[in-house]
N, CA, C and O of each residue as an XYZ file, in Angstrom:
484
protein
N     -25.855      3.291    -22.811
C     -24.445      3.274    -22.465
C     -24.108      4.548    -21.682
O     -24.569      5.639    -22.017
N     -23.308      4.386    -20.649
C     -22.899      5.527    -19.830
C     -21.864      6.364    -20.559
O     -20.977      5.845    -21.237
N     -22.000      7.658    -20.401
C     -21.022      8.583    -20.961
C     -19.785      8.598    -20.068
O     -19.918      8.545    -18.845
N     -18.602      8.667    -20.639
C     -17.396      8.759    -19.814
C     -17.422     10.032    -18.970
O     -17.888     11.078    -19.421
N     -16.933      9.934    -17.778
C     -16.834     11.078    -16.876
C     -15.449     11.682    -17.048
O     -14.449     10.970    -16.956
N     -15.377     12.971    -17.295
C     -14.050     13.569    -17.449
C     -13.276     13.509    -16.132
O     -13.841     13.680    -15.052
N     -11.989     13.265    -16.246
C     -11.122     13.225    -15.069
C      -9.969     14.185    -15.281
O      -9.543     14.428    -16.410
N      -9.481     14.717    -14.206
C      -8.387     15.678    -14.250
C      -7.051     14.956    -14.353
O      -6.901     13.836    -13.866
N      -6.089     15.600    -14.985
C      -4.723     15.081    -15.036
C      -3.887     15.587    -13.861
O      -2.722     15.215    -13.722
N      -4.470     16.422    -13.027
C      -3.773     16.951    -11.851
C      -3.897     15.964    -10.699
O      -4.966     15.403    -10.461
N      -2.791     15.759     -9.987
C      -2.832     14.889     -8.815
C      -3.379     15.689     -7.649
O      -2.734     16.605     -7.139
N      -4.591     15.319     -7.236
C      -5.287     15.972     -6.129
C      -5.856     14.901     -5.217
O      -7.057     14.634     -5.250
N      -4.998     14.277     -4.392
C      -5.463     13.162     -3.569
C      -6.612     13.557     -2.654
O      -6.628     14.649     -2.085
N      -7.567     12.654     -2.525
C      -8.754     12.875     -1.691
C      -8.605     12.068     -0.400
O      -8.998     10.904     -0.332
N      -8.040     12.697      0.601
C      -7.875     12.056      1.892
C      -9.225     11.971      2.588
O     -10.069     12.852      2.416
N      -9.439     10.909      3.378
C     -10.707     10.751      4.087
C     -10.775     11.693      5.287
O      -9.880     12.516      5.483
N     -11.823     11.576      6.080
C     -12.036     12.463      7.227
C     -10.904     12.371      8.251
O     -10.685     13.305      9.022
N     -10.189     11.251      8.256
C      -9.040     11.079      9.159
C      -7.739     11.517      8.513
O      -6.672     11.406      9.117
N      -7.824     12.017      7.280
C      -6.626     12.468      6.581
C      -5.826     11.346      5.949
O      -4.617     11.477      5.758
N      -6.495     10.226      5.618
C      -5.794      9.047      5.109
C      -6.277      8.612      3.737
O      -7.423      8.848      3.355
N      -5.380      7.974      3.009
C      -5.689      7.269      1.764
C      -5.388      5.793      1.994
O      -4.473      5.463      2.749
N      -6.134      4.908      1.362
C      -5.813      3.485      1.387
C      -4.733      3.227      0.354
O      -4.817      3.717     -0.772
N      -3.723      2.463      0.727
C      -2.640      2.103     -0.184
C      -2.532      0.583     -0.235
O      -2.295     -0.067      0.783
N      -2.708      0.030     -1.425
C      -2.544     -1.399     -1.651
C      -1.145     -1.596     -2.213
O      -0.776     -0.981     -3.214
N      -0.370     -2.455     -1.565
C       1.010     -2.676     -1.973
C       1.087     -4.002     -2.720
O       0.685     -5.044     -2.204
N       1.611     -3.944     -3.945
C       1.776     -5.165     -4.744
C       3.236     -5.308     -5.148
O       3.967     -4.324     -5.263
N       3.644     -6.552     -5.360
C       4.981     -6.844     -5.841
C       5.074     -6.375     -7.292
O       4.261     -6.779     -8.123
N       6.044     -5.537     -7.601
C       6.173     -4.974     -8.940
C       6.377     -6.051     -9.998
O       5.968     -5.872    -11.145
N       6.997     -7.154     -9.634
C       7.277     -8.202    -10.616
C       6.116     -9.185    -10.737
O       5.601     -9.405    -11.834
N       5.702     -9.775     -9.618
C       4.678    -10.831     -9.664
C       3.258    -10.296     -9.629
O       2.320    -11.003     -9.998
N       3.088     -9.054     -9.190
C       1.786     -8.400     -8.997
C       0.993     -9.006     -7.836
O      -0.199     -8.729     -7.701
N       1.624     -9.818     -7.005
C       0.971    -10.367     -5.813
C       0.685     -9.243     -4.828
O       1.507     -8.342     -4.658
N      -0.472     -9.289     -4.179
C      -0.802     -8.302     -3.156
C       0.030     -8.624     -1.919
O      -0.010     -9.742     -1.404
N       0.780     -7.637     -1.452
C       1.654     -7.837     -0.307
C       1.056     -7.334      1.003
O       1.163     -7.994      2.037
N       0.432     -6.172      0.952
C      -0.131     -5.598      2.173
C      -1.067     -4.454      1.812
O      -1.099     -3.994      0.671
N      -1.821     -4.007      2.795
C      -2.656     -2.817      2.686
C      -2.286     -1.928      3.868
O      -2.166     -2.396      5.000
N      -2.110     -0.652      3.590
C      -1.748      0.284      4.646
C      -2.422      1.618      4.356
O      -3.190      1.737      3.402
N      -2.136      2.603      5.169
C      -2.743      3.919      5.019
C      -1.653      4.971      4.911
O      -0.609      4.876      5.558
N      -1.911      5.967      4.090
C      -0.969      7.060      3.899
C      -1.669      8.378      4.192
O      -2.791      8.615      3.743
N      -0.994      9.230      4.952
C      -1.454     10.607      5.093
C      -0.586     11.460      4.174
O       0.257     10.923      3.455
N      -0.774     12.751      4.182
C      -0.018     13.629      3.286
C       1.483     13.520      3.547
O       2.278     13.538      2.608
N       1.873     13.408      4.810
C       3.287     13.300      5.165
C       3.895     12.012      4.612
O       5.003     12.031      4.075
N       3.177     10.892      4.739
C       3.672      9.605      4.235
C       3.766      9.607      2.722
O       4.721      9.079      2.153
N       2.783     10.195      2.075
C       2.799     10.278      0.619
C       3.982     11.125      0.146
O       4.677     10.754     -0.800
N       4.202     12.241      0.793
C       5.324     13.111      0.422
C       6.664     12.405      0.653
O       7.560     12.491     -0.187
N       6.808     11.710      1.783
C       8.057     10.996      2.092
C       8.300      9.865      1.093
O       9.437      9.622      0.690
N       7.242      9.186      0.701
C       7.357      8.113     -0.288
C       7.821      8.673     -1.624
O       8.736      8.134     -2.247
N       7.201      9.731     -2.052
C       7.545     10.329     -3.352
C       8.964     10.899     -3.334
O       9.676     10.810     -4.334
N       9.375     11.475     -2.224
C      10.702     12.084     -2.139
C      11.820     11.042     -2.046
O      12.892     11.227     -2.621
N      11.570      9.951     -1.323
C      12.632      8.972     -1.049
C      12.641      7.771     -1.994
O      13.681      7.141     -2.191
N      11.477      7.452     -2.582
C      11.383      6.247     -3.394
C      11.149      4.990     -2.579
O      11.136      3.887     -3.127
N      10.966      5.143     -1.282
C      10.661      4.014     -0.400
C       9.311      4.247      0.272
O       8.965      5.377      0.615
N       8.557      3.171      0.455
C       7.203      3.272      0.993
C       7.202      3.729      2.441
O       7.879      3.159      3.298
N       6.429      4.766      2.687
C       6.169      5.286      4.028
C       4.656      5.263      4.239
O       3.884      5.436      3.296
N       4.254      5.052      5.464
C       2.837      4.974      5.778
C       2.551      5.761      7.044
O       3.460      6.193      7.752
N       1.275      5.933      7.308
C       0.843      6.497      8.588
C       0.468      5.314      9.459
O      -0.457      4.569      9.135
N       1.171      5.139     10.547
C       0.846      4.069     11.486
C      -0.300      4.529     12.376
O      -0.139      5.423     13.207
N      -1.450      3.909     12.190
C      -2.601      4.282     13.025
C      -2.371      3.874     14.463
O      -2.807      4.585     15.368
N      -1.697      2.747     14.715
C      -1.485      2.299     16.090
C      -0.454      3.167     16.815
O      -0.578      3.405     18.016
N       0.568      3.640     16.084
C       1.608      4.474     16.690
C       1.313      5.960     16.550
O       1.905      6.787     17.243
N       0.386      6.297     15.640
C       0.029      7.690     15.417
C       1.162      8.520     14.850
O       1.325      9.687     15.207
N       1.960      7.909     13.950
C       3.109      8.638     13.405
C       3.501      8.080     12.044
O       3.015      7.038     11.606
N       4.398      8.813     11.392
C       4.977      8.379     10.131
C       5.792      7.115     10.359
O       6.485      6.984     11.368
N       5.702      6.184      9.413
C       6.394      4.905      9.538
C       6.962      4.529      8.180
O       6.219      4.401      7.206
N       8.274      4.353      8.112
C       8.910      3.841      6.905
C       8.895      2.327      6.990
O       9.450      1.751      7.926
N       8.269      1.679      6.027
C       8.217      0.216      6.025
C       9.645     -0.304      6.014
O      10.441      0.067      5.151
N       9.967     -1.159      6.970
C      11.294     -1.750      7.081
C      12.274     -0.945      7.904
O      13.464     -1.259      7.936
N      11.779      0.111      8.583
C      12.701      0.959      9.348
C      13.437      0.195     10.442
O      14.558      0.563     10.792
N      12.839     -0.851     10.987
C      13.542     -1.639     12.006
C      14.005     -2.988     11.465
O      15.038     -3.497     11.898
N      13.263     -3.576     10.529
C      13.608     -4.911     10.011
C      14.569     -4.867      8.833
O      15.263     -5.846      8.557
N      14.611     -3.739      8.140
C      15.402     -3.664      6.917
C      14.638     -4.122      5.686
O      15.145     -4.027      4.569
N      13.427     -4.615      5.882
C      12.604     -5.114      4.771
C      11.826     -3.965      4.128
O      10.597     -3.910      4.182
N      12.581     -3.054      3.522
C      11.974     -1.880      2.909
C      11.258     -2.242      1.615
O      11.458     -3.318      1.051
N      10.425     -1.324      1.163
C       9.704     -1.467     -0.099
C      10.143     -0.341     -1.024
O       9.798      0.820     -0.803
N      10.906     -0.682     -2.064
C      11.321      0.304     -3.057
C      10.167      0.486     -4.042
O       9.730     -0.470     -4.683
N       9.688      1.701     -4.154
C       8.523      1.992     -4.983
C       8.950      2.187     -6.437
O       9.794      3.029     -6.741
N       8.354      1.398     -7.324
C       8.622      1.538     -8.760
C       7.571      2.385     -9.459
O       7.869      3.107    -10.410
N       6.332      2.287     -8.976
C       5.247      3.029     -9.631
C       4.103      3.203     -8.646
O       3.832      2.328     -7.824
N       3.435      4.353     -8.744
C       2.248      4.618     -7.934
C       1.072      4.782     -8.884
O       1.065      5.672     -9.734
N       0.081      3.918     -8.732
C      -1.148      4.005     -9.508
C      -2.202      4.704     -8.659
O      -2.315      4.453     -7.459
N      -2.967      5.577     -9.291
C      -3.974      6.372     -8.593
C      -5.341      5.993     -9.133
O      -5.544      5.982    -10.347
N      -6.290      5.678     -8.242
C      -7.619      5.288     -8.718
C      -8.377      6.505     -9.253
O      -7.948      7.645     -9.079
N      -9.502      6.242     -9.900
C     -10.264      7.275    -10.600
C     -10.722      8.406     -9.694
O     -10.799      9.551    -10.140
N     -11.027      8.119     -8.439
C     -11.483      9.140     -7.494
C     -10.338      9.773     -6.711
O     -10.553     10.708     -5.939
N      -9.133      9.271     -6.905
C      -7.936      9.734     -6.206
C      -8.036      9.573     -4.693
O      -7.475     10.366     -3.937
N      -8.762      8.530     -4.254
C      -8.848      8.270     -2.819
C      -8.215      6.940     -2.423
O      -8.336      6.508     -1.276
N      -7.541      6.293     -3.368
C      -6.825      5.050     -3.086
C      -5.658      4.941     -4.060
O      -5.722      5.419     -5.192
N      -4.589      4.298     -3.589
C      -3.388      4.125     -4.391
C      -2.989      2.660     -4.447
O      -3.292      1.885     -3.540
N      -2.313      2.294     -5.509
C      -1.620      1.012     -5.595
C      -0.145      1.347     -5.757
O       0.241      2.053     -6.688
N       0.673      0.837     -4.848
C       2.108      1.030     -4.940
C       2.724     -0.266     -5.447
O       2.631     -1.304     -4.793
N       3.355     -0.199     -6.616
C       4.088     -1.353     -7.129
C       5.504     -1.241     -6.591
O       6.212     -0.274     -6.873
N       5.914     -2.242     -5.810
C       7.169     -2.165     -5.064
C       8.041     -3.396     -5.262
O       7.568     -4.475     -5.621
N       9.328     -3.196     -5.016
C      10.289     -4.296     -4.940
C      10.595     -4.490     -3.452
O      11.256     -3.651     -2.841
N      10.112     -5.601     -2.863
C      10.372     -5.828     -1.445
C      11.792     -6.335     -1.205
O      12.320     -7.131     -1.980
N      12.396     -5.861     -0.121
C      13.734     -6.310      0.280
C      13.602     -7.306      1.419
O      14.227     -7.143      2.467
N      12.794     -8.332      1.219
C      12.554     -9.324      2.256
C      11.072     -9.484      2.489
O      10.262     -8.910      1.762
N      10.706    -10.259      3.498
C       9.286    -10.465      3.796
C       8.579     -9.139      4.072
O       9.151     -8.236      4.683
N       7.344     -9.033      3.623
C       6.573     -7.804      3.824
C       5.804     -7.831      5.138
O       5.681     -6.800      5.800
N       5.288     -8.982      5.522
C       4.452     -9.088      6.720
C       5.301     -9.131      7.995
O       6.386     -9.714      8.009
N       4.801     -8.516      9.050
C       5.507     -8.534     10.335
C       5.607     -9.937     10.921
O       6.384    -10.164     11.849
N       4.823    -10.891     10.389
C       4.898    -12.275     10.852
C       6.056    -13.035     10.210
O       6.365    -14.159     10.607
N       6.693    -12.417      9.219
C       7.769    -13.080      8.492
C       7.314    -13.678      7.172
O       8.129    -14.208      6.418
N       6.015    -13.598      6.885
C       5.486    -14.102      5.613
C       5.804    -13.101      4.504
O       5.935    -11.902      4.753
N       5.923    -13.604      3.294
C       6.205    -12.729      2.154
C       5.113    -11.694      1.950
O       5.390    -10.559      1.564
N       3.865    -12.086      2.211
C       2.704    -11.224      2.053
C       1.870    -11.270      3.324
O       1.867    -12.277      4.033
N       1.174    -10.198      3.610
C       0.237    -10.208      4.741
C      -0.982    -11.086      4.429
O      -1.743    -11.441      5.330
N      -1.160    -11.430      3.160
C      -2.305    -12.231      2.723
C      -1.884    -13.674      2.503
O      -1.911    -14.181      1.382
N      -1.492    -14.331      3.600
C      -1.014    -15.709      3.524
C      -2.059    -16.733      3.965
O      -1.774    -17.928      4.047
N      -3.279    -16.251      4.250
C      -4.366    -17.156      4.652
C      -5.594    -16.885      3.803
O      -5.807    -15.775      3.316
N      -6.392    -17.924      3.639
C      -7.662    -17.776      2.923
C      -8.789    -18.270      3.810
O      -8.593    -19.126      4.673
N      -9.965    -17.722      3.586
C     -11.140    -18.092      4.363
C     -11.789    -19.317      3.748
O     -12.155    -19.312      2.573
N     -11.931    -20.360      4.540
C     -12.646    -21.571      4.138
C     -13.702    -21.839      5.203
O     -13.389    -22.166      6.347
N     -14.955    -21.691      4.799
C     -16.071    -21.731      5.741
C     -15.828    -20.659      6.798
O     -15.821    -19.473      6.468
N     -15.629    -21.042      8.053
C     -15.369    -20.062      9.102
C     -13.946    -20.160      9.647
O     -13.656    -19.657     10.733
N     -13.064    -20.805      8.893
C     -11.691    -20.999      9.352
C     -10.703    -20.364      8.380
O     -10.962    -20.249      7.181
N      -9.579    -19.961      8.927
C      -8.500    -19.433      8.107
C      -7.499    -20.557      7.840
O      -7.034    -21.228      8.761
N      -7.182    -20.743      6.575
C      -6.267    -21.805      6.149
C      -5.121    -21.176      5.370
O      -5.306    -20.156      4.706
N      -3.937    -21.777      5.449
C      -2.800    -21.235      4.685
C      -3.074    -21.250      3.186
O      -3.709    -22.163      2.659
N      -2.580    -20.221      2.520
C      -2.671    -20.172      1.069
C      -1.579    -21.079      0.519
O      -0.425    -20.994      0.940
N      -1.934    -21.927     -0.402
C      -0.952    -22.791     -1.045
C      -0.242    -22.017     -2.132
O      -0.863    -21.594     -3.107
N       1.069    -21.828     -1.969
C       1.833    -21.075     -2.976
C       2.786    -21.979     -3.698
O       3.515    -21.527     -4.582
C-alpha cells in the first residue's frame, strides 16, 4: 500500500511554463461540466476578488471576464484545487448559456466513431 504524501495547506498555485492553470468550470447545482479555460495569476486574482470567473484569453492575449459582452457571467461559489495545485475546478452559477455557440455547456457533443453527435439531455 502506498503511503500518503503530505500536502501543504498553503495555496501555492503551480502555473505552467506559459503562466497558466487549467480551470474546469462546473455548474454548482447540477455539477455538469460547462467549459474548460485557462487562468493566469491576474485572472485568478480577479476571480477571487470579484466572485466572478475571469480567464486568460489565449486568442486575445488578455484578461477576460466570462460574460463581459454577453452578460452570461459565471458567479463563483467554490474553487477546488487539485493535489498538485496545477488545476482548478470552479463551481459556478451561470447567468445564461456558457458556450459562445449559445449552448448551456461547451460539451454539447459526443464522439461516436469518427463523428460528433449531439448529447441527448
